[in-house]
Structure formats: structure tokens, C-alpha cells
NUMAR-356115 format. One line per 5 residues: number of its first residue (from 1); their letters; for each residue x, y, z of N, C-alpha, C. Coordinates in nm, 4 decimals. Layout:
<pts>
NUM	A	X:Y:Z:X:Y:Z:X:Y:Z ~ ...
</pts>
This chain:
<pts>
1	MTFHI	-5.8417:6.3792:8.4202:-5.8581:6.2462:8.3617:-5.8710:6.1434:8.4720 ~ -5.9553:6.0430:8.4488:-5.9706:5.9337:8.5438:-5.9195:5.8036:8.4828 ~ -5.8349:5.7354:8.5570:-5.7864:5.6034:8.5183:-5.8560:5.4989:8.6058 ~ -5.9154:5.3994:8.5424:-5.9734:5.2862:8.6131:-5.8861:5.1647:8.5831 ~ -5.8421:5.0955:8.6871:-5.7569:4.9786:8.6680:-5.8245:4.8570:8.7293
6	ITIFP	-5.8502:4.7573:8.6455:-5.9135:4.6332:8.6899:-5.8049:4.5292:8.7095 ~ -5.7949:4.4749:8.8311:-5.6841:4.3873:8.8662:-5.7260:4.2897:8.9753 ~ -5.6507:4.1825:8.9922:-5.6750:4.0921:9.1046:-5.5725:4.1154:9.2161 ~ -5.4826:4.2120:9.1942:-5.3828:4.2468:9.2954:-5.3821:4.3985:9.3170 ~ -5.4857:4.4528:9.3774:-5.4987:4.5992:9.3891:-5.3899:4.6677:9.4706
11	KIFDS	-5.3297:4.5986:9.5669:-5.2303:4.6622:9.6527:-5.0978:4.6886:9.5813 ~ -5.0789:4.6247:9.4669:-4.9560:4.6462:9.3899:-4.9355:4.7942:9.3584 ~ -5.0444:4.8671:9.3419:-5.0362:5.0057:9.2954:-5.0150:5.1070:9.4077 ~ -5.0300:5.0644:9.5324:-5.0282:5.1590:9.6448:-4.9006:5.2416:9.6497 ~ -4.7861:5.1778:9.6395:-4.6590:5.2475:9.6541:-4.6315:5.3433:9.5384
16	YFSES	-4.6410:5.2927:9.4155:-4.6004:5.3743:9.3007:-4.6872:5.4986:9.2842 ~ -4.8170:5.4825:9.2990:-4.9073:5.5954:9.2779:-4.9148:5.6892:9.3982 ~ -4.8384:5.6581:9.5024:-4.8363:5.7438:9.6213:-4.7048:5.8190:9.6342 ~ -4.6323:5.8266:9.5243:-4.5030:5.8948:9.5260:-4.4896:5.9902:9.4076 ~ -4.4015:6.0884:9.4233:-4.3518:6.1725:9.3152:-4.4608:6.2453:9.2361
21	IVKRA	-4.4422:6.2511:9.1037:-4.5272:6.3324:9.0169:-4.6714:6.2845:9.0154 ~ -4.6922:6.1539:9.0103:-4.8292:6.1021:9.0074:-4.9011:6.1360:9.1370 ~ -4.8335:6.1262:9.2489:-4.8939:6.1619:9.3777:-4.9384:6.3076:9.3763 ~ -4.8509:6.3978:9.3317:-4.8855:6.5399:9.3297:-5.0012:6.5673:9.2340 ~ -5.0035:6.4973:9.1223:-5.1129:6.5150:9.0257:-5.2456:6.4718:9.0871
26	REKKL	-5.2428:6.3664:9.1669:-5.3652:6.3201:9.2341:-5.4089:6.4204:9.3404 ~ -5.3128:6.4729:9.4145:-5.3450:6.5702:9.5191:-5.4044:6.6982:9.4607 ~ -5.3569:6.7359:9.3413:-5.4099:6.8551:9.2736:-5.5398:6.8262:9.1984 ~ -5.5815:6.6988:9.2027:-5.7023:6.6533:9.1331:-5.6924:6.6711:8.9818 ~ -5.5689:6.6617:8.9307:-5.5478:6.6647:8.7864:-5.5721:6.5266:8.7274
31	VDIKI	-5.5480:6.4239:8.8069:-5.5801:6.2872:8.7670:-5.6459:6.2160:8.8851 ~ -5.7291:6.1203:8.8518:-5.7908:6.0357:8.9529:-5.7641:5.8913:8.9135 ~ -5.7185:5.8113:9.0074:-5.6873:5.6714:8.9794:-5.7738:5.5834:9.0684 ~ -5.8584:5.5038:9.0061:-5.9482:5.4152:9.0792:-5.9080:5.2703:9.0514 ~ -5.8815:5.1969:9.1577:-5.8419:5.0571:9.1451:-5.9613:4.9681:9.1765
36	HNLRD	-5.9923:4.8754:9.0860:-6.1072:4.7863:9.1021:-6.0573:4.6430:9.1192 ~ -6.0880:4.5840:9.2331:-6.0497:4.4453:9.2607:-6.1459:4.3520:9.1886 ~ -6.0946:4.2776:9.0922:-6.1792:4.1918:9.0101:-6.2550:4.0889:9.0939 ~ -6.1974:4.0483:9.2055:-6.2634:3.9483:9.2904:-6.3938:4.0004:9.3508 ~ -6.4081:4.1310:9.3586:-6.5309:4.1894:9.4134:-6.6495:4.1723:9.3188
41	YTSDK	-6.6226:4.1269:9.1973:-6.7291:4.1168:9.0970:-6.7559:3.9715:9.0576 ~ -6.7193:3.8801:9.1474:-6.7483:3.7385:9.1268:-6.8769:3.7024:9.2012 ~ -6.9337:3.5874:9.1691:-7.0622:3.5491:9.2282:-7.0545:3.4278:9.3200 ~ -6.9391:3.3615:9.3273:-6.9267:3.2422:9.4129:-6.8529:3.2760:9.5415 ~ -6.8645:3.1913:9.6405:-6.8071:3.2185:9.7719:-6.6549:3.2180:9.7717
46	HKTVD	-6.5967:3.1530:9.6749:-6.4501:3.1477:9.6655:-6.3921:3.2655:9.5864 ~ -6.4800:3.3506:9.5338:-6.4380:3.4673:9.4542:-6.3461:3.4253:9.3393 ~ -6.3915:3.3291:9.2631:-6.3125:3.2717:9.1544:-6.3059:3.3657:9.0340 ~ -6.1848:3.3986:8.9913:-6.1677:3.4887:8.8767:-6.1054:3.4185:8.7571 ~ -6.0671:3.2899:8.7727:-5.9982:3.2209:8.6640:-6.0448:3.0765:8.6541
51	DTPYG	-6.0130:3.0138:8.5423:-6.0473:2.8726:8.5228:-5.9555:2.8151:8.4163 ~ -5.9574:2.6825:8.4029:-5.8725:2.6154:8.3047:-5.9223:2.6443:8.1633 ~ -5.8332:2.6479:8.0655:-5.8729:2.6810:7.9288:-5.9395:2.5638:7.8566 ~ -6.0417:2.5945:7.7785:-6.1012:2.4929:7.6919:-5.9956:2.4468:7.5918 ~ -5.9947:2.3172:7.5621:-5.8968:2.2626:7.4694:-5.7703:2.2162:7.5365
56	GGAGV	-5.7613:2.2413:7.6698:-5.6440:2.1986:7.7433:-5.5301:2.2978:7.7358 ~ -5.4242:2.2680:7.8061:-5.3087:2.3560:7.8085:-5.2697:2.3918:7.9502 ~ -5.1530:2.4536:7.9623:-5.1004:2.4868:8.0940:-5.1711:2.6075:8.1530 ~ -5.1762:2.6125:8.2878:-5.2229:2.7318:8.3566:-5.3719:2.7547:8.3518 ~ -5.4092:2.8759:8.3923:-5.5494:2.9157:8.3952:-5.5667:3.0497:8.3241
61	VLKVE	-5.6919:3.0825:8.2932:-5.7258:3.2030:8.2171:-5.8266:3.2852:8.2971 ~ -5.8127:3.4174:8.2971:-5.9097:3.5021:8.3651:-6.0448:3.4927:8.2958 ~ -6.1496:3.4807:8.3762:-6.2852:3.4624:8.3242:-6.3438:3.5946:8.2731 ~ -6.4338:3.5849:8.1765:-6.4941:3.7042:8.1197:-6.6040:3.7622:8.2088 ~ -6.6743:3.6757:8.2857:-6.7894:3.7245:8.3635:-6.7545:3.8347:8.4635
66	PIFEC	-6.6525:3.8159:8.5506:-6.6237:3.9234:8.6455:-6.5761:4.0525:8.5789 ~ -6.5067:4.0397:8.4657:-6.4652:4.1598:8.3929:-6.5874:4.2352:8.3426 ~ -6.6827:4.1610:8.2890:-6.8074:4.2203:8.2415:-6.8811:4.2891:8.3559 ~ -6.8899:4.2224:8.4713:-6.9605:4.2783:8.5863:-6.8906:4.4028:8.6396 ~ -6.7578:4.4026:8.6373:-6.6832:4.5197:8.6826:-6.7081:4.6388:8.5911
71	LKAIN	-6.7043:4.6146:8.4614:-6.7314:4.7227:8.3661:-6.8742:4.7741:8.3816 ~ -6.9642:4.6837:8.4116:-7.1039:4.7236:8.4321:-7.1164:4.8130:8.5553 ~ -7.0388:4.7821:8.6607:-7.0405:4.8642:8.7817:-6.9817:5.0031:8.7534 ~ -6.8736:5.0075:8.6765:-6.8144:5.1357:8.6401:-6.9128:5.2171:8.5572 ~ -6.9975:5.1489:8.4845:-7.0957:5.2132:8.3975:-7.1913:5.3036:8.4737
76	FQFSI	-7.2054:5.2861:8.6035:-7.2929:5.3732:8.6811:-7.2371:5.5137:8.6904 ~ -7.1071:5.5286:8.6665:-7.0443:5.6597:8.6767:-7.0512:5.7370:8.5445 ~ -7.0437:5.6664:8.4354:-7.0577:5.7277:8.3034:-7.0936:5.6187:8.2046 ~ -7.1493:5.6568:8.0927:-7.2006:5.5582:7.9981:-7.0888:5.4986:7.9146 ~ -7.0673:5.3680:7.9313:-6.9723:5.2962:7.8460:-7.0496:5.2096:7.7475
81	FNFQT	-7.1363:5.1268:7.8022:-7.2117:5.0332:7.7200:-7.3619:5.0523:7.7393 ~ -7.4361:5.0024:7.6469:-7.5771:4.9774:7.6706:-7.5840:4.8328:7.7202 ~ -7.5884:4.8152:7.8507:-7.5797:4.6816:7.9075:-7.7109:4.6043:7.9000 ~ -7.8089:4.6578:7.8291:-7.9311:4.5814:7.8061:-7.9054:4.4691:7.7066 ~ -7.7929:4.4811:7.6366:-7.7589:4.3786:7.5377:-7.6093:4.3563:7.5384
86	ISKSK	-7.5645:4.2387:7.5027:-7.4206:4.2139:7.4902:-7.3844:4.1934:7.3434 ~ -7.4772:4.2311:7.2557:-7.4480:4.2228:7.1134:-7.3441:4.3269:7.0768 ~ -7.2347:4.2835:7.0198:-7.1251:4.3756:6.9881:-7.1711:4.4895:6.8988 ~ -7.2619:4.4618:6.8078:-7.3067:4.5641:6.7139:-7.3878:4.6728:6.7830 ~ -7.4371:4.6447:6.9035:-7.5215:4.7418:6.9722:-7.4529:4.8043:7.0932
91	INKSK	-7.3255:4.7742:7.1125:-7.2539:4.8342:7.2244:-7.2428:4.9845:7.2021 ~ -7.2792:5.0617:7.3036:-7.2778:5.2073:7.2941:-7.1659:5.2612:7.3817 ~ -7.0507:5.2845:7.3244:-6.9356:5.3287:7.4016:-6.9200:5.4801:7.3934 ~ -6.8913:5.5405:7.5087:-6.8700:5.6838:7.5131:-6.7438:5.7208:7.4351 ~ -6.7512:5.8289:7.3580:-6.6354:5.8730:7.2814:-6.5244:5.9244:7.3728
96	KTRII	-6.5596:5.9564:7.4980:-6.4606:6.0100:7.5899:-6.3975:5.9018:7.6771 ~ -6.4323:5.7778:7.6493:-6.3839:5.6664:7.7294:-6.3198:5.5612:7.6401 ~ -6.2114:5.5014:7.6886:-6.1425:5.3966:7.6133:-6.1143:5.2811:7.7083 ~ -6.1490:5.1597:7.6650:-6.1235:5.0396:7.7437:-6.0077:4.9642:7.6805 ~ -5.9034:4.9398:7.7595:-5.7792:4.8820:7.7071:-5.7441:4.7549:7.7826
101	LFSAK	-5.7151:4.6520:7.7065:-5.6687:4.5258:7.7634:-5.5194:4.5130:7.7362 ~ -5.4402:4.4890:7.8392:-5.2972:4.4672:7.8196:-5.2759:4.3232:7.7760 ~ -5.2087:4.3082:7.6619:-5.1958:4.1773:7.5999:-5.0669:4.1701:7.5192 ~ -5.0028:4.0534:7.5188:-4.8805:4.0345:7.4406:-4.9055:4.0517:7.2917 ~ -5.0284:4.0277:7.2472:-5.0590:4.0414:7.1048:-5.1151:4.1791:7.0703
106	GKRYT	-5.1097:4.2697:7.1668:-5.1622:4.4035:7.1429:-5.0685:4.4917:7.0625 ~ -5.1174:4.6082:7.0268:-5.0394:4.7075:6.9529:-4.9272:4.7615:7.0410 ~ -4.8087:4.7807:6.9821:-4.6931:4.8295:7.0573:-4.7194:4.9720:7.1087 ~ -4.6974:4.9931:7.2373:-4.7216:5.1228:7.2995:-4.6027:5.2150:7.2761 ~ -4.6304:5.3381:7.2325:-4.5267:5.4367:7.2029:-4.5680:5.5719:7.2603
111	QAEAK	-4.4790:5.6690:7.2497:-4.5116:5.8038:7.2956:-4.6272:5.8626:7.2150 ~ -4.6346:5.8282:7.0871:-4.7460:5.8747:7.0045:-4.8785:5.8196:7.0571 ~ -4.8772:5.6947:7.1043:-4.9973:5.6350:7.1619:-5.0336:5.7048:7.2925 ~ -4.9337:5.7425:7.3698:-4.9593:5.8150:7.4943:-5.0303:5.9471:7.4654 ~ -4.9849:6.0171:7.3634:-5.0470:6.1445:7.3265:-5.1906:6.1235:7.2795
116	RLAKY	-5.2136:6.0167:7.2071:-5.3495:5.9877:7.1589:-5.4437:5.9599:7.2758 ~ -5.3990:5.8770:7.3673:-5.4846:5.8380:7.4791:-5.5040:5.9515:7.5801 ~ -5.4120:6.0470:7.5824:-5.4228:6.1600:7.6745:-5.5421:6.2497:7.6423 ~ -5.6034:6.2303:7.5275:-5.7175:6.3124:7.4858:-5.8503:6.2621:7.5436 ~ -5.8484:6.1437:7.6060:-5.9711:6.0879:7.6621:-5.9948:6.1398:7.8042
121	DNLIF	-6.1196:6.1332:7.8474:-6.1541:6.1714:7.9841:-6.1384:6.0538:8.0802 ~ -6.1670:5.9337:8.0298:-6.1621:5.8139:8.1129:-6.0908:5.7018:8.0385 ~ -5.9957:5.6394:8.1048:-5.9283:5.5226:8.0490:-5.9473:5.4070:8.1467 ~ -5.9906:5.2929:8.0950:-6.0132:5.1754:8.1767:-5.9152:5.0675:8.1321 ~ -5.8316:5.0210:8.2243:-5.7302:4.9219:8.1937:-5.7677:4.7864:8.2549
126	ICGRY	-5.7640:4.6836:8.1735:-5.7877:4.5471:8.2192:-5.6519:4.4777:8.2284 ~ -5.6140:4.4387:8.3504:-5.4841:4.3743:8.3717:-5.4985:4.2229:8.3677 ~ -5.4386:4.1620:8.2685:-5.4414:4.0169:8.2584:-5.3494:3.9520:8.3607 ~ -5.3657:3.8219:8.3786:-5.2804:3.7427:8.4689:-5.2743:3.6011:8.4180 ~ -5.1823:3.5240:8.4724:-5.1697:3.3822:8.4414:-5.1480:3.3617:8.2913
131	EGVDE	-5.2326:3.2782:8.2260:-5.2140:3.2515:8.0829:-5.2879:3.3521:7.9947 ~ -5.3474:3.4541:8.0576:-5.4157:3.5558:7.9792:-5.5598:3.5755:8.0211 ~ -5.6374:3.6304:7.9297:-5.7765:3.6657:7.9555:-5.8643:3.5991:7.8506 ~ -5.9814:3.5536:7.8921:-6.0789:3.4968:7.7978:-6.0922:3.5889:7.6766 ~ -6.0762:3.5341:7.5576:-6.0743:3.6133:7.4348:-6.2015:3.6939:7.4146
136	RAAKH	-6.3103:3.6531:7.4765:-6.4351:3.7288:7.4614:-6.4276:3.8674:7.5257 ~ -6.3405:3.8822:7.6246:-6.3190:4.0142:7.6827:-6.2501:4.1055:7.5819 ~ -6.1561:4.0483:7.5075:-6.0855:4.1266:7.4054:-6.1775:4.1629:7.2894 ~ -6.2588:4.0669:7.2466:-6.3430:4.0878:7.1282:-6.4656:4.1738:7.1548 ~ -6.5261:4.1585:7.2725:-6.6561:4.2207:7.2966:-6.6569:4.3318:7.4007
141	LADEE	-6.5506:4.3436:7.4797:-6.5501:4.4447:7.5852:-6.4433:4.5518:7.5659 ~ -6.3236:4.5117:7.5284:-6.2144:4.6081:7.5126:-6.2217:4.6798:7.3790 ~ -6.1795:4.8051:7.3797:-6.1686:4.8812:7.2545:-6.0411:4.8457:7.1797 ~ -5.9389:4.8128:7.2549:-5.8109:4.7814:7.1927:-5.7228:4.7042:7.2899 ~ -5.6194:4.6403:7.2348:-5.5205:4.5693:7.3148:-5.3856:4.6383:7.2973
146	ISIGD	-5.3135:4.6499:7.4058:-5.1844:4.7189:7.4049:-5.0772:4.6301:7.4660 ~ -4.9580:4.6350:7.4057:-4.8400:4.5672:7.4593:-4.7316:4.6713:7.4807 ~ -4.6598:4.6635:7.5916:-4.5525:4.7611:7.6150:-4.4164:4.7094:7.5688 ~ -4.4133:4.5903:7.5085:-4.2865:4.5399:7.4568:-4.2928:4.3927:7.4238 ~ -4.1954:4.3467:7.3493:-4.1914:4.2068:7.3066:-4.1258:4.1195:7.4128
151	YVLTG	-4.1913:4.1092:7.5253:-4.1476:4.0231:7.6342:-4.2703:3.9905:7.7181 ~ -4.2583:3.8925:7.8054:-4.3737:3.8464:7.8823:-4.3585:3.8838:8.0290 ~ -4.4625:3.9451:8.0857:-4.4688:3.9773:8.2275:-4.5700:3.8858:8.2948 ~ -4.5671:3.8828:8.4263:-4.6619:3.7965:8.4976:-4.8018:3.8545:8.5022 ~ -4.8173:3.9800:8.4655:-4.9501:4.0404:8.4654:-4.9496:4.1776:8.4030
156	GEIPA	-5.0660:4.2376:8.3936:-5.0804:4.3685:8.3299:-5.0626:4.4863:8.4231 ~ -5.0267:4.4602:8.5498:-5.0164:4.5693:8.6457:-4.8988:4.6633:8.6165 ~ -4.7832:4.6070:8.5831:-4.6683:4.6920:8.5486:-4.6966:4.7733:8.4220 ~ -4.7515:4.7138:8.3152:-4.7905:4.7956:8.2003:-4.8901:4.9062:8.2379 ~ -4.9833:4.8771:8.3262:-5.0808:4.9787:8.3670:-5.0117:5.0964:8.4332
161	MAVVD	-4.9158:5.0684:8.5216:-4.8419:5.1765:8.5879:-4.7623:5.2582:8.4863 ~ -4.6990:5.1889:8.3914:-4.6189:5.2581:8.2904:-4.7058:5.3487:8.2031 ~ -4.8206:5.2980:8.1634:-4.9081:5.3758:8.0755:-4.9697:5.4935:8.1506 ~ -5.0138:5.4720:8.2740:-5.0677:5.5830:8.3545:-4.9632:5.6922:8.3696 ~ -4.8410:5.6535:8.4023:-4.7333:5.7507:8.4216:-4.7057:5.8292:8.2941
166	SIARL	-4.6943:5.7596:8.1815:-4.6592:5.8250:8.0553:-4.7686:5.9203:8.0078 ~ -4.8945:5.8879:8.0374:-5.0056:5.9744:7.9971:-5.0228:6.0906:8.0941 ~ -5.0151:6.0616:8.2230:-5.0374:6.1651:8.3240:-4.9429:6.2833:8.3057 ~ -4.8164:6.2553:8.2731:-4.7184:6.3626:8.2625:-4.7423:6.4521:8.1405 ~ -4.8300:6.4081:8.0496:-4.8643:6.4897:7.9329:-4.9808:6.5847:7.9608
171	LPGVL	-5.0496:6.5646:8.0712:-5.1680:6.6441:8.1018:-5.1285:6.7816:8.1556 ~ -5.2018:6.8853:8.1192:-5.1694:7.0215:8.1646:-5.1610:7.0313:8.3167 ~ -5.0516:7.0905:8.3644:-5.0359:7.1159:8.5061:-4.9684:7.0056:8.5845 ~ -4.9504:6.8885:8.5245:-4.8920:6.7759:8.5986:-4.7423:6.7964:8.6216 ~ -4.6692:6.8357:8.5191:-4.5261:6.8632:8.5354:-4.5058:7.0072:8.5809
176	GNAES	-4.4021:7.0296:8.6593:-4.3773:7.1633:8.7115:-4.3485:7.2645:8.6022 ~ -4.2828:7.2201:8.4958:-4.2492:7.3085:8.3840:-4.3236:7.2606:8.2607 ~ -4.4109:7.3432:8.2076:-4.4927:7.3052:8.0927:-4.4096:7.2781:7.9682 ~ -4.2845:7.3284:7.9655:-4.1980:7.3093:7.8502:-4.1303:7.1720:7.8517 ~ -4.1320:7.1051:7.9673:-4.0576:6.9800:7.9820:-4.0913:6.8747:7.8769
181	PKEES	-4.2197:6.8490:7.8467:-4.2498:6.7427:7.7500:-4.2171:6.7781:7.6050 ~ -4.1912:6.9063:7.5786:-4.1757:6.9495:7.4402:-4.0403:6.9131:7.3805 ~ -3.9384:6.9005:7.4637:-3.8032:6.8761:7.4122:-3.7435:6.7464:7.4634 ~ -3.8268:6.6544:7.5116:-3.7727:6.5301:7.5633:-3.7779:6.4211:7.4574 ~ -3.7188:6.3078:7.4882:-3.7141:6.1977:7.3920:-3.8537:6.1594:7.3456
186	FSKKN	-3.8650:6.1333:7.2153:-3.9885:6.0892:7.1495:-4.0955:6.1988:7.1403 ~ -4.0611:6.3232:7.1797:-4.1580:6.4319:7.1663:-4.1827:6.4634:7.0192 ~ -4.0854:6.4288:6.9343:-4.0988:6.4401:6.7888:-4.0533:6.3091:6.7271 ~ -4.0896:6.2865:6.6045:-4.0543:6.1620:6.5376:-3.9029:6.1467:6.5287 ~ -3.8547:6.0286:6.5653:-3.7121:5.9953:6.5599:-3.6247:6.0914:6.6409
191	YLEYP	-3.6794:6.1398:6.7523:-3.6054:6.2360:6.8336:-3.5709:6.1755:6.9691 ~ -3.4426:6.1822:7.0044:-3.3972:6.1447:7.1374:-3.3309:6.2662:7.2010 ~ -3.3614:6.2900:7.3255:-3.3138:6.4106:7.3920:-3.1619:6.4127:7.4048 ~ -3.1076:6.5336:7.4067:-2.9639:6.5547:7.4220:-2.9193:6.5178:7.5644 ~ -2.7900:6.4901:7.5852:-2.7385:6.4576:7.7189:-2.7527:6.5762:7.8142
196	QYTKP	-2.7752:6.5469:7.9415:-2.7891:6.6501:8.0443:-2.6772:6.6368:8.1472 ~ -2.6326:6.7508:8.2009:-2.5288:6.7531:8.3032:-2.5679:6.8513:8.4135 ~ -2.5143:6.8285:8.5330:-2.5329:6.9238:8.6423:-2.4051:6.9286:8.7256 ~ -2.4060:7.0013:8.8354:-2.2869:7.0153:8.9204:-2.2472:6.8805:8.9796 ~ -2.1159:6.8559:9.0007:-2.0025:6.9465:8.9814:-1.9553:6.9494:8.8356
201	KEFQG	-1.8696:7.0450:8.8035:-1.8184:7.0563:8.6677:-1.7285:6.9388:8.6313 ~ -1.6624:6.8847:8.7324:-1.5750:6.7701:8.7085:-1.5908:6.6703:8.8219 ~ -1.5975:6.5422:8.7864:-1.6075:6.4359:8.8863:-1.5308:6.3150:8.8359 ~ -1.4347:6.2680:8.9174:-1.3502:6.1539:8.8823:-1.2802:6.1735:8.7472 ~ -1.2548:6.3003:8.7145:-1.1903:6.3300:8.5872:-1.2880:6.3415:8.4704
206	WKVPK	-1.4164:6.3189:8.4960:-1.5193:6.3285:8.3928:-1.5728:6.4712:8.3912 ~ -1.5550:6.5414:8.2794:-1.5850:6.6841:8.2727:-1.7153:6.7123:8.1965 ~ -1.7801:6.8184:8.2371:-1.8960:6.8689:8.1634:-1.8454:6.9337:8.0349 ~ -1.9090:6.9102:7.9194:-1.8644:6.9727:7.7944:-1.8513:7.1248:7.8081 ~ -1.7418:7.1791:7.7550:-1.7139:7.3223:7.7687:-1.8253:7.4094:7.7120
211	TLLSG	-1.8899:7.3621:7.6062:-1.9956:7.4415:7.5425:-2.1070:7.4751:7.6414 ~ -2.1422:7.3799:7.7266:-2.2506:7.4020:7.8220:-2.2140:7.5015:7.9307 ~ -2.0847:7.5271:7.9465:-2.0362:7.6223:8.0474:-2.0103:7.7595:7.9884 ~ -2.0273:7.7720:7.8564:-1.9877:7.8944:7.7859:-2.0820:8.0113:7.8100 ~ -2.2089:7.9825:7.8387:-2.3067:8.0905:7.8519:-2.3582:8.1395:7.7179
216	NHELI	-2.3071:8.0836:7.6094:-2.3496:8.1221:7.4745:-2.4678:8.0325:7.4342 ~ -2.5884:8.0866:7.4418:-2.7082:8.0062:7.4188:-2.7203:7.9560:7.2758 ~ -2.6689:8.0309:7.1821:-2.6732:7.9865:7.0428:-2.5859:7.8626:7.0232 ~ -2.4648:7.8664:7.0805:-2.3746:7.7516:7.0721:-2.4330:7.6307:7.1476 ~ -2.4936:7.6602:7.2629:-2.5520:7.5531:7.3434:-2.6656:7.4855:7.2684
221	NDWRN	-2.7522:7.5641:7.2059:-2.8642:7.5067:7.1300:-2.8140:7.4256:7.0116 ~ -2.7105:7.4760:6.9458:-2.6534:7.4032:6.8327:-2.5935:7.2703:6.8800 ~ -2.5228:7.2731:6.9931:-2.4646:7.1507:7.0501:-2.5735:7.0500:7.0847 ~ -2.6801:7.0977:7.1465:-2.7889:7.0085:7.1857:-2.8573:6.9463:7.0638 ~ -2.8763:7.0256:6.9598:-2.9375:6.9717:6.8379:-2.8521:6.8617:6.7760
226	KQSKG	-2.7211:6.8856:6.7720:-2.6301:6.7854:6.7157:-2.6269:6.6599:6.8017 ~ -2.6298:6.6777:6.9338:-2.6252:6.5633:7.0246:-2.7527:6.4791:7.0158 ~ -2.8660:6.5446:6.9990:-2.9919:6.4698:6.9898:-2.9945:6.3859:6.8631 ~ -2.9470:6.4410:6.7528:-2.9394:6.3645:6.6278:-2.8380:6.2520:6.6412 ~ -2.7273:6.2812:6.7116:-2.6260:6.1790:6.7326:-2.6783:6.0634:6.8146
231	SIKLK	-2.7692:6.0929:6.9086:-2.8268:5.9877:6.9916:-2.9086:5.8920:6.9073 ~ -2.9823:5.9456:6.8113:-3.0627:5.8627:6.7221:-2.9720:5.7733:6.6389 ~ -2.8638:5.8318:6.5862:-2.7695:5.7563:6.5042:-2.7057:5.6456:6.5862 ~ -2.6657:5.6780:6.7100:-2.6019:5.5804:6.7971:-2.6976:5.4666:6.8300 ~ -2.8233:5.4996:6.8571:-2.9222:5.3973:6.8892:-2.9435:5.3056:6.7697
236	TQKSK	-2.9492:5.3621:6.6500:-2.9672:5.2834:6.5283:-2.8495:5.1897:6.5060 ~ -2.7276:5.2411:6.5277:-2.6082:5.1600:6.5095:-2.6055:5.0432:6.6073 ~ -2.6456:5.0682:6.7331:-2.6492:4.9624:6.8336:-2.7492:4.8542:6.7956 ~ -2.8655:4.8962:6.7423:-2.9682:4.8008:6.7012:-2.9182:4.7125:6.5884 ~ -2.8455:4.7731:6.4931:-2.7938:4.6978:6.3796:-2.6884:4.5975:6.4240
241	RKATT	-2.6048:4.6398:6.5210:-2.5005:4.5508:6.5708:-2.5608:4.4290:6.6403 ~ -2.6666:4.4524:6.7189:-2.7336:4.3422:6.7889:-2.7977:4.2463:6.6903 ~ -2.8512:4.3017:6.5811:-2.9204:4.2175:6.4824:-2.8241:4.1267:6.4071 ~ -2.6967:4.1677:6.3989:-2.5999:4.0887:6.3217:-2.5168:3.9948:6.4091 ~ -2.5352:4.0018:6.5414:-2.4571:3.9152:6.6308:-2.5359:3.7925:6.6705
</pts>
């Protein structure tokens, strides 16, 4: 799978994508991550990517033109649009490619969404900044808008890293153990993974549950099933308590 990330701060990604599981996935050529500097697709000497919003208001908005030009440049690698026209009704998007704009008004991102997007060959992420992105990019260029939570970030770069990470680990061969994604939190509806423990058996008086030390796999599986259901119940109770305070 190839991830394309359109941003005005390309160096933000250097550290995260050069470590751990994502790094190994890139080295094995299981994923490819291409960072596109939006300023490279501007036409003025100042490389302007933003401007003040029509109608007034605070801050600036990312312009639609450089985003369009960047997508057009990516189009040389595979067919996204028929760029002979910008008529929305005539846009010819590849079924194997998805263009996503990170936006506060986008659909909430979940593990189910990660599984859906993992089926594509190419994902293109548009990272907003400042007061957002010209709405024409959302309406005429992006396939969908995604939000990673009900809070505001300074840009779409952190959501892009989170989404790349969550999708990459679902791809065959990325994780060392193919069974890992099958029993983790959100792998099934309303499922949270059971608690995990490792050595030492006791630390500061805090002990590992005896069942996990028993060697009885039937008892261990039963304990884990009960604990995973208990985690869901506990999370629900915490949510209800917060809602009433």
C-alpha cells in the first residue's frame, strides 16, 4: 500500500515514520509513504498556500489551487481524476485509490474504518492547517472527510500519522505475529482486550493473577474472556459517570 500525505510541514513525519513497526514495514516494502510539500505546487515566488477567508473572520485558510496541482502531479503515477475537466460529475477516480481530507466535521475514525481503508492500494491524505481548507477541496477533490476525535488540533499531520499507523499494522506481514490484530481491542464489535502481564511475578506488592501462572490454558482463556467483557463494562460505567458530573 502507498500512503501519500499532502502537508506544508513535511519534516514533521521524519521521526515517527523512521522508527519501530512502520520503519520495518517500509524497509520490507510492505508500505510506501510519500510526503508531498504543498508549497512545491504553488505558482508565486512566495510559495503562498493560504489566504484570508471570504466573508471575514480570524486566521487564514489553505487555498484549493495548490491542493489541486498536487493531486494532479500525483495523477502521473496512477489515475485519480480526468484532469481535462474539473466538473465533479465527470471526475474519474480509481476504485483502488481514496482521497481523504482531515477535518473536524469529518466522519469519526474507528477501527472499522481502518479495516475498510486497508483494502485500498493508495490512500492520499490532505492535512489541513490554520482555520481549515477551502471547502472546494472537500466538495470537489476529496472522497471523504475524517476526524480522529471531538477536539481541535493545529493541523492534520498528527491524524495522518495515527491513520497510517492504524492501517499499516493491519496489512499482511507488517506485524511480527499475524495473530496479533485478531484478539486486540476493537478487533470485534464492543471488544476491549484483556489485561496483559509479564515478569516479574510480583513488583511493589502488585501480583500477577494466579490464573495466568497456572499453565491451565482453558482457565486462562476463560479468565481473559471475562476480563475483556469486564473492560467494556468498566469503560461504559466511566463514560456514564463523566456524563452525569
